[in-house]
C-alpha positions, 0 to 999 in steps of 0.5 A: 630431094622429092621427099620435101614435097610431103611437107609442101603437100601437107601444108597446101593440100586437102581432100578437095585438092588435086596434084600435078606430078611432073616427073620421070618417076611415079614416087608412089612406092611405099615402105613395103614396095620400095626397092631402095627404101628411099623416101623420095620415091614415096611422097605421092603415095603418102599424099594419098594416105599410103605408106609408113604410119610416121610418114602419112601422119605428116598429112592432115588430109589426103588427096583422092587418087583420081585427082592425081595426074602424073606426067612424063613418067618413064621409070616405074617399079613393077609393084609401084605401077600396080599400086598406081593403077589400082588406086586410079592415079592418072599416068601419062608416060613420056612414050605416050607424049612422044606418040601423041605430041606435046600439044596433046600433052598440054591439052591434057594438062589444061583440061586437068587444071580446068577440072580442079579448083585447087592444084598443087604442082610438083616439078621434078628436074629429072622430068627433063632429058638428062643430056640437056639438064644433067643436074639431078640425082636420079636421071632417066634417059630421054625426057622433056626439053626446055621449050616443051616444059616451059610451054607446059608450065605456062598453062599451069602457071596461068591457071587460077587453080594453081595454089602451090608449087615445088621444084625439086631434085636439083643437084648443083654438083652434077650441073653444067649450068643448064639445070639452074638456068632452067629453074631460073626460067621457070621462076621468071615464067611463074612471076610473069604469069601471075603478074598478068 
C-alpha cells in the first residue's frame, strides 16, 4: 500500500530533498479532495505538507513541491490535478512519454537526479502495464514494460543522489509471477548498481 511511503519519506526526506514518484497515479489527494478517502492516494500530498493534520504530523519536514517529479502518470482525479499544478509538482504523463519516447523520459530523469543531491524514489508497481504486470490493487491500462522500467531505474540507481527507495502496491494474490519477478529484477539491479 502506497500509504507506507509516508513513513519512508518521514524517515528520509527533509526540506532539501527531492522525490521521484513513479506511478500511474498522482497520490496528491487530500482528505478534502479524495473521492475514495483512501490514504494510499494521499502520501505525496502529505510529503509536501498538505492533508489531514494527523497525517502531516508524521512528517518532521516537508519537501518543496518544485522538487517533486511524478512519472508515468495516467490517472488523476480532477481536483487532484488542479492541486498538483497549483503547487508546482512536475508531471510527466505516460501519454507524453509515448509521444516523445522512453529515451526522452530517461533524459528527464537523469536531469532530475543530477539537479538534486538527495532523492527519495517511490516506485509503484501499478506504473506498469497491467497486462504484463498484474499483481497490483489499482491497475490502470497501459504503463511501462519491463525493459523500459529497468532502463529508467538503472539511471536512478546509479546516481549518487539516490538516498532512499520504496517499492509499493504489490498484491501477490493478483499476481501470475510476473510482478514478483520484476521486483526481484529491480532489487538485483539496485544491488548491482550500488556495487559498481
